[in-house]
Residue frames as qw, qx, qy, qz and C-alpha x, y, z in Angstrom:
[[0.428, -0.561, 0.707, -0.043, 87.51, 37.74, 125.52],
 [0.457, 0.355, -0.747, -0.327, 88.83, 34.87, 123.39],
 [0.873, -0.181, 0.221, -0.395, 86.82, 31.67, 123.98],
 [0.069, 0.476, -0.874, -0.069, 88.82, 28.44, 124.34],
 [0.901, -0.031, -0.278, -0.331, 87.53, 24.99, 123.44],
 [0.098, -0.549, 0.778, -0.291, 88.84, 22.62, 126.08],
 [0.853, -0.135, -0.461, -0.203, 88.74, 18.99, 127.18],
 [0.502, -0.620, 0.521, -0.304, 89.56, 17.16, 130.40],
 [0.796, 0.206, -0.570, -0.008, 91.66, 13.98, 130.52],
 [0.220, -0.477, 0.680, -0.511, 91.88, 12.29, 133.93],
 [0.491, -0.044, -0.859, -0.136, 91.38, 8.66, 134.92],
 [0.104, -0.242, -0.757, 0.597, 89.83, 9.65, 138.27],
 [0.070, -0.644, -0.651, -0.396, 86.06, 10.37, 137.92],
 [0.341, -0.796, -0.360, 0.348, 86.05, 12.60, 141.02],
 [0.347, -0.407, 0.214, 0.818, 88.82, 14.74, 139.53],
 [0.126, 0.305, 0.645, 0.690, 86.90, 14.97, 136.25],
 [0.182, -0.771, -0.603, -0.090, 83.75, 16.15, 138.05],
 [0.361, -0.713, -0.137, 0.586, 85.69, 18.85, 139.91],
 [0.275, -0.192, 0.423, 0.841, 87.30, 20.11, 136.71],
 [0.035, 0.516, 0.708, 0.481, 83.95, 20.10, 134.93],
 [0.247, -0.837, -0.453, 0.182, 82.54, 22.31, 137.67],
 [0.362, -0.577, 0.111, 0.724, 85.50, 24.65, 137.53],
 [0.242, 0.093, 0.595, 0.760, 85.34, 24.90, 133.72],
 [0.036, -0.683, -0.679, -0.267, 81.61, 25.71, 133.85],
 [0.291, -0.843, -0.281, 0.355, 82.37, 28.67, 136.12],
 [0.320, -0.436, 0.320, 0.778, 84.84, 30.26, 133.67],
 [0.506, 0.685, 0.211, -0.479, 83.11, 32.28, 130.96],
 [0.359, 0.710, -0.473, -0.379, 85.82, 31.91, 128.31],
 [0.144, -0.256, 0.953, 0.077, 86.15, 28.10, 128.63],
 [0.775, 0.165, -0.119, -0.599, 83.90, 25.89, 126.50],
 [0.495, -0.285, 0.818, -0.068, 84.04, 22.22, 127.49],
 [0.578, 0.357, -0.521, -0.516, 84.07, 19.88, 124.49],
 [0.885, -0.052, -0.444, -0.130, 84.44, 16.62, 126.38],
 [0.410, -0.646, 0.575, -0.291, 85.78, 14.81, 129.45],
 [0.829, 0.252, -0.491, -0.087, 87.69, 11.53, 129.23],
 [0.692, -0.581, 0.412, -0.116, 88.89, 8.95, 131.74],
 [0.870, 0.057, 0.389, 0.298, 90.61, 6.94, 129.00],
 [0.157, -0.689, 0.289, 0.646, 93.52, 8.84, 127.40],
 [0.277, -0.020, 0.771, 0.572, 93.46, 6.95, 124.09],
 [0.177, 0.708, 0.679, 0.082, 89.80, 7.87, 123.59],
 [0.079, -0.884, -0.082, 0.453, 90.75, 11.50, 124.23],
 [0.295, -0.409, 0.560, 0.657, 93.56, 11.25, 121.68],
 [0.270, 0.367, 0.795, 0.400, 91.11, 10.02, 119.04],
 [0.046, 0.876, 0.456, -0.152, 88.83, 12.97, 119.85],
 [0.223, -0.757, 0.186, 0.585, 91.74, 15.40, 119.52],
 [0.377, -0.080, 0.694, 0.608, 92.56, 14.05, 116.07],
 [0.112, 0.486, 0.728, 0.471, 89.14, 15.01, 114.70],
 [0.182, -0.888, -0.421, -0.033, 88.13, 18.08, 116.72],
 [0.272, 0.645, -0.173, 0.693, 89.44, 21.60, 117.26],
 [0.663, -0.663, -0.299, 0.176, 90.66, 21.81, 120.87],
 [0.193, 0.851, -0.216, 0.438, 92.56, 24.82, 122.16],
 [0.176, -0.585, 0.609, -0.505, 93.31, 23.67, 125.70],
 [0.788, -0.131, -0.598, -0.069, 93.67, 20.32, 127.49],
 [0.476, -0.626, 0.456, -0.418, 93.51, 19.81, 131.26],
 [0.796, 0.276, -0.537, -0.039, 95.71, 16.74, 131.44],
 [0.785, -0.560, 0.251, -0.087, 96.43, 14.36, 134.31],
 [0.141, 0.693, -0.703, -0.073, 99.94, 12.93, 134.45],
 [0.182, -0.202, 0.955, -0.119, 99.60, 9.49, 136.03],
 [0.764, 0.224, 0.071, -0.601, 97.18, 7.43, 133.92],
 [0.749, -0.029, 0.655, 0.099, 96.95, 3.86, 132.60],
 [0.732, 0.571, 0.328, 0.174, 97.98, 3.02, 129.01],
 [0.509, 0.484, 0.021, 0.712, 99.93, 6.26, 128.54],
 [0.353, -0.508, -0.369, 0.694, 101.11, 9.01, 130.86],
 [0.170, 0.929, 0.259, -0.203, 100.11, 12.63, 130.46],
 [0.216, -0.713, 0.432, 0.507, 103.70, 13.58, 129.66],
 [0.382, -0.013, 0.812, 0.442, 103.81, 11.00, 126.86],
 [0.305, 0.693, 0.651, 0.050, 100.40, 12.06, 125.57],
 [0.002, 0.900, 0.051, -0.433, 101.40, 15.72, 125.54],
 [0.243, -0.488, 0.601, 0.584, 104.18, 14.92, 123.06],
 [0.291, 0.281, 0.843, 0.356, 101.62, 13.47, 120.62],
 [0.162, 0.808, 0.488, -0.287, 99.02, 16.22, 120.86],
 [0.461, 0.716, 0.218, 0.476, 99.11, 18.85, 118.11],
 [0.508, -0.037, -0.245, 0.825, 101.69, 21.53, 118.99],
 [0.093, -0.371, -0.094, -0.919, 99.16, 24.39, 118.78],
 [0.645, -0.565, -0.439, -0.268, 97.04, 22.81, 121.53],
 [0.057, -0.617, 0.504, -0.602, 97.86, 24.24, 124.95],
 [0.718, -0.210, -0.659, 0.079, 98.24, 21.99, 127.99],
 [0.328, -0.623, 0.402, -0.586, 97.65, 22.49, 131.70],
 [0.516, 0.053, -0.843, 0.139, 98.82, 19.50, 133.74],
 [0.616, -0.514, 0.156, -0.577, 96.82, 18.39, 136.77],
 [0.752, 0.088, -0.638, 0.139, 98.41, 15.87, 139.12],
 [0.691, -0.715, -0.026, -0.107, 98.97, 14.91, 142.72],
 [0.869, -0.177, 0.072, 0.457, 102.68, 14.31, 142.14],
 [0.021, -0.960, 0.115, 0.253, 104.92, 17.38, 142.36],
 [0.555, -0.408, 0.568, 0.451, 107.96, 15.49, 141.05],
 [0.556, 0.441, 0.598, 0.374, 106.52, 15.71, 137.52],
 [0.074, 0.921, 0.151, -0.351, 106.59, 19.51, 137.50],
 [0.216, -0.608, 0.510, 0.569, 109.98, 19.70, 135.78],
 [0.392, 0.165, 0.822, 0.379, 108.80, 17.34, 133.04],
 [0.276, 0.800, 0.517, -0.128, 105.95, 19.73, 132.28],
 [0.023, -0.839, 0.195, 0.508, 108.43, 22.45, 131.36],
 [0.349, -0.246, 0.752, 0.502, 110.02, 20.20, 128.77],
 [0.237, 0.447, 0.789, 0.350, 106.76, 20.11, 126.79],
 [0.013, 0.157, 0.103, 0.982, 106.04, 23.84, 127.19],
 [0.220, -0.600, -0.769, 0.025, 102.95, 23.38, 129.35],
 [0.097, -0.733, -0.138, -0.660, 101.02, 26.55, 130.17],
 [0.381, -0.582, 0.427, -0.579, 100.82, 25.62, 133.84],
 [0.489, 0.032, -0.859, 0.152, 101.03, 22.79, 136.36],
 [0.565, -0.498, 0.063, -0.655, 98.22, 22.36, 138.91],
 [0.239, 0.182, -0.899, 0.319, 99.09, 20.30, 141.96],
 [0.621, -0.452, -0.488, -0.414, 96.08, 18.44, 143.40],
 [0.118, 0.748, 0.653, 0.014, 94.14, 19.40, 145.39],
 [0.225, 0.043, 0.095, 0.969, 93.85, 22.89, 143.95],
 [0.162, 0.592, 0.520, -0.594, 91.26, 25.59, 144.61],
 [0.468, 0.752, 0.449, 0.120, 89.18, 27.36, 141.97],
 [0.031, -0.956, 0.136, 0.258, 91.30, 30.51, 142.30],
 [0.393, -0.489, 0.666, 0.403, 94.45, 28.62, 141.30],
 [0.541, 0.352, 0.728, 0.234, 92.58, 26.91, 138.45],
 [0.297, 0.907, 0.285, -0.084, 91.30, 30.25, 137.17],
 [0.163, -0.833, 0.374, 0.374, 94.79, 31.75, 137.15],
 [0.466, -0.172, 0.774, 0.392, 96.05, 28.85, 135.03],
 [0.448, 0.606, 0.643, 0.134, 93.11, 29.13, 132.62],
 [0.114, 0.962, 0.065, -0.241, 93.68, 32.87, 132.30],
 [0.316, -0.591, 0.579, 0.465, 97.33, 32.28, 131.39],
 [0.461, 0.189, 0.795, 0.346, 96.15, 30.00, 128.58],
 [0.298, 0.829, 0.472, -0.044, 93.58, 32.55, 127.41],
 [0.055, -0.907, 0.195, 0.370, 96.15, 35.35, 127.31],
 [0.379, -0.383, 0.714, 0.447, 98.69, 33.17, 125.52],
 [0.468, 0.394, 0.763, 0.209, 96.08, 32.08, 122.96],
 [0.238, 0.879, 0.237, -0.338, 95.07, 35.62, 122.05],
 [0.707, 0.557, 0.147, 0.409, 96.51, 36.73, 118.68],
 [0.395, 0.667, -0.153, 0.613, 99.78, 38.65, 118.91],
 [0.556, -0.807, 0.081, -0.181, 99.81, 38.79, 122.72],
 [0.641, -0.615, 0.403, 0.219, 103.44, 38.82, 123.92],
 [0.808, 0.351, 0.295, 0.370, 104.61, 38.40, 120.33],
 [0.308, -0.622, 0.173, 0.698, 107.59, 40.57, 119.55],
 [0.571, 0.802, 0.120, -0.127, 107.30, 42.60, 116.38],
 [0.814, 0.241, 0.080, 0.523, 110.25, 42.47, 113.97],
 [0.215, 0.770, -0.031, 0.600, 110.68, 46.22, 114.45],
 [0.588, -0.788, 0.094, -0.152, 111.09, 45.99, 118.22],
 [0.487, 0.631, -0.541, 0.270, 114.74, 45.92, 119.23],
 [0.002, -0.348, 0.797, -0.493, 114.57, 44.28, 122.65],
 [0.705, -0.368, -0.537, -0.281, 112.76, 41.71, 124.76],
 [0.395, -0.602, 0.492, -0.490, 112.53, 41.12, 128.51],
 [0.701, 0.079, -0.708, 0.015, 113.85, 37.79, 129.80],
 [0.689, -0.647, 0.056, -0.322, 112.87, 36.56, 133.25],
 [0.398, 0.428, -0.734, 0.347, 115.74, 35.53, 135.52],
 [0.385, -0.232, -0.813, 0.370, 115.70, 34.41, 139.16],
 [0.064, 0.270, 0.447, -0.851, 112.91, 35.76, 141.33],
 [0.329, 0.599, 0.713, -0.156, 109.23, 36.41, 140.66],
 [0.297, 0.925, 0.218, -0.098, 109.62, 39.85, 139.12],
 [0.367, -0.637, 0.431, 0.523, 113.26, 39.90, 137.97],
 [0.738, 0.604, 0.286, 0.095, 113.77, 40.60, 134.27],
 [0.419, -0.404, 0.360, 0.729, 116.71, 41.52, 132.06],
 [0.532, 0.771, 0.055, -0.345, 116.19, 43.74, 129.04],
 [0.617, -0.176, 0.611, 0.464, 118.00, 42.10, 126.14],
 [0.346, 0.642, -0.251, -0.636, 118.59, 43.78, 122.81],
 [0.912, 0.321, 0.206, -0.151, 117.66, 41.50, 119.93],
 [0.601, 0.724, -0.325, 0.098, 120.86, 42.24, 118.04],
 [0.168, -0.668, 0.676, -0.262, 122.96, 41.15, 121.04],
 [0.857, -0.108, 0.446, -0.233, 121.59, 37.60, 121.02],
 [0.090, 0.506, -0.791, -0.332, 124.05, 35.18, 119.40],
 [0.537, -0.063, -0.788, -0.294, 122.25, 31.91, 120.02],
 [0.632, -0.370, 0.311, -0.606, 119.95, 30.23, 122.53],
 [0.380, 0.204, -0.902, 0.021, 120.61, 26.80, 123.98],
 [0.781, -0.397, -0.135, -0.463, 118.07, 24.54, 125.68],
 [0.171, 0.398, -0.814, 0.388, 119.47, 22.95, 128.83],
 [0.277, -0.284, -0.913, 0.089, 116.69, 20.51, 129.81],
 [0.211, -0.733, -0.611, 0.212, 114.90, 22.57, 132.48],
 [0.164, -0.766, -0.013, 0.622, 116.58, 25.86, 131.64],
 [0.626, 0.693, 0.206, 0.292, 117.52, 27.97, 128.63],
 [0.506, -0.470, 0.116, 0.714, 120.84, 29.73, 128.13],
 [0.402, 0.895, 0.188, 0.053, 120.72, 32.98, 126.16],
 [0.687, -0.178, 0.154, 0.687, 124.20, 33.71, 124.80],
 [0.165, 0.971, 0.138, -0.101, 124.82, 37.42, 124.27],
 [0.529, 0.724, -0.246, 0.368, 127.80, 39.40, 122.96],
 [0.068, 0.628, -0.516, 0.579, 129.03, 40.20, 126.47],
 [0.371, -0.254, 0.705, -0.549, 127.24, 37.82, 128.84],
 [0.336, -0.143, -0.902, -0.230, 125.13, 34.74, 129.33],
 [0.498, -0.196, 0.279, -0.797, 121.61, 34.74, 130.83],
 [0.159, -0.096, -0.983, 0.005, 120.06, 31.59, 132.29],
 [0.510, -0.096, 0.089, -0.850, 116.26, 31.48, 132.48],
 [0.317, 0.081, 0.918, -0.223, 113.93, 28.79, 133.82],
 [0.590, 0.490, 0.056, -0.639, 111.92, 28.34, 130.65],
 [0.788, 0.194, 0.562, 0.158, 111.67, 26.39, 127.41],
 [0.307, -0.147, 0.518, 0.785, 113.27, 26.87, 124.02],
 [0.095, 0.549, 0.717, 0.420, 109.83, 27.03, 122.39],
 [0.176, -0.847, -0.408, 0.292, 108.66, 29.76, 124.74],
 [0.243, -0.637, 0.208, 0.702, 111.54, 32.04, 123.71],
 [0.281, 0.083, 0.711, 0.639, 111.29, 31.05, 120.06],
 [0.069, 0.708, 0.685, 0.154, 107.66, 32.17, 119.97],
 [0.170, -0.916, -0.205, 0.300, 108.72, 35.61, 121.20],
 [0.375, -0.463, 0.405, 0.694, 111.59, 36.25, 118.81],
 [0.481, 0.627, -0.165, -0.591, 111.30, 37.75, 115.30],
 [0.894, 0.160, 0.418, 0.019, 110.93, 34.85, 112.86],
 [0.629, 0.764, -0.062, 0.134, 112.94, 36.67, 110.19],
 [0.029, 0.837, -0.490, 0.241, 115.98, 37.05, 112.43],
 [0.389, -0.419, 0.789, -0.226, 116.26, 33.69, 114.22],
 [0.791, 0.175, -0.458, -0.366, 116.07, 30.06, 113.18],
 [0.766, -0.397, 0.476, -0.172, 116.09, 26.76, 115.03],
 [0.466, 0.568, -0.656, -0.174, 118.85, 24.45, 113.78],
 [0.393, 0.083, -0.889, 0.219, 118.65, 21.68, 116.39],
 [0.534, -0.606, -0.572, -0.143, 116.28, 20.57, 119.15],
 [0.588, -0.573, -0.286, 0.494, 118.60, 22.38, 121.56],
 [0.360, -0.298, 0.133, 0.874, 119.67, 25.45, 119.55],
 [0.321, 0.876, 0.358, 0.046, 118.22, 28.60, 118.03],
 [0.548, -0.174, 0.145, 0.806, 120.67, 30.91, 116.28],
 [0.180, 0.829, 0.091, -0.521, 120.62, 34.52, 115.13],
 [0.775, 0.516, 0.264, 0.251, 121.07, 34.50, 111.35],
 [0.224, 0.943, -0.145, 0.198, 123.07, 37.73, 111.45],
 [0.381, -0.754, 0.530, -0.071, 125.69, 36.18, 113.77],
 [0.944, 0.068, 0.302, 0.114, 126.42, 33.03, 111.74],
 [0.100, -0.774, 0.480, 0.399, 130.01, 33.17, 110.50],
 [0.184, 0.372, -0.851, -0.322, 130.33, 29.85, 108.72],
 [0.838, 0.065, 0.273, -0.469, 128.19, 26.86, 107.69],
 [0.134, 0.292, -0.896, -0.305, 128.94, 23.34, 106.57],
 [0.538, -0.167, -0.699, -0.440, 126.69, 20.33, 106.10],
 [0.613, -0.369, -0.684, 0.144, 126.55, 19.46, 109.80],
 [0.445, -0.509, -0.370, 0.637, 127.37, 22.62, 111.75],
 [0.161, 0.888, 0.123, 0.414, 127.14, 26.37, 111.99],
 [0.557, -0.099, -0.332, 0.755, 129.69, 28.62, 113.65],
 [0.163, -0.930, -0.212, -0.253, 128.64, 31.59, 115.76],
 [0.227, -0.863, 0.444, -0.086, 131.89, 33.32, 116.66],
 [0.155, 0.469, -0.869, 0.025, 134.17, 30.48, 117.73],
 [0.562, -0.016, 0.699, -0.441, 131.26, 28.31, 118.91],
 [0.266, 0.103, -0.821, -0.494, 130.42, 25.34, 116.69],
 [0.578, 0.081, 0.489, -0.649, 126.75, 24.29, 116.87],
 [0.262, 0.054, 0.930, 0.253, 125.24, 21.12, 115.36],
 [0.501, 0.112, -0.270, -0.814, 122.51, 21.09, 112.71],
 [0.519, 0.031, 0.796, -0.311, 119.86, 18.51, 113.61],
 [0.144, 0.121, 0.860, 0.474, 118.40, 16.28, 110.91],
 [0.104, 0.682, 0.706, -0.161, 114.86, 17.45, 111.72],
 [0.023, 0.881, 0.133, -0.454, 115.80, 21.09, 111.06],
 [0.475, -0.249, 0.518, 0.667, 118.32, 20.65, 108.24],
 [0.325, 0.494, 0.652, 0.474, 115.98, 21.03, 105.25],
 [0.045, -0.934, -0.354, -0.029, 114.28, 24.19, 106.50],
 [0.435, -0.730, 0.150, 0.506, 117.58, 25.73, 107.58],
 [0.431, -0.145, 0.555, 0.697, 119.27, 25.31, 104.21],
 [0.224, 0.692, 0.598, 0.337, 116.16, 26.52, 102.37],
 [0.179, -0.953, -0.161, 0.182, 116.41, 29.75, 104.36],
 [0.468, -0.566, 0.366, 0.572, 120.15, 30.02, 103.76],
 [0.472, 0.210, 0.640, 0.569, 119.82, 29.36, 100.02],
 [0.140, 0.869, 0.449, 0.155, 117.35, 32.22, 99.69],
 [0.246, -0.941, 0.062, 0.224, 120.02, 34.55, 101.10],
 [0.693, -0.223, 0.401, 0.556, 122.98, 33.41, 99.03],
 [0.194, 0.745, -0.229, -0.596, 124.53, 35.59, 96.31]]
């Protein structure tokens, strides 16, 4: 089983002690440090390999949500907080899970296991040769099988993602990054913080937009260089 280096960031010493005990009881978690001051934790993250962070939301100096946007993108995050109203914010930063205090060891273990499974190489990664994926819709076990070639573009809608297909639209409670990680990299490209497009369905491109069918989508400045590098490699 893949071992994960983890740290704890929580300004409440009692919460830190509980998490330390829980971490010690999970064989695949290796605790690298526990911090009550988030800026000290950030300095540690800059110089050490950490796979997973158990991160409180309400803290002095900087909130957990703000800190999560600074942490390296390949570091997974599990939020721990007493405030349920922050749950939606956790989805915006692609958190692995959200633990609402007080939580039992069983709930903690389930969250840690999700991180371990997600961290494992190639788990849930769609191969370029596979022609479909399953997208979760409403309900715990409701999924739609979606053929890769039917996906026109994907739009992030704050707490949801809209998958635009040839014949229909599917709304899923997820993040753009989550779906991006599960799509073939050679077939899809992100052009904007809110849009991923299928290269095969792009009809027209100018400096600021792409057209997929009759839909005009913006090209964000952050993604412009990479997008046009990919396009230039495909030009005749």
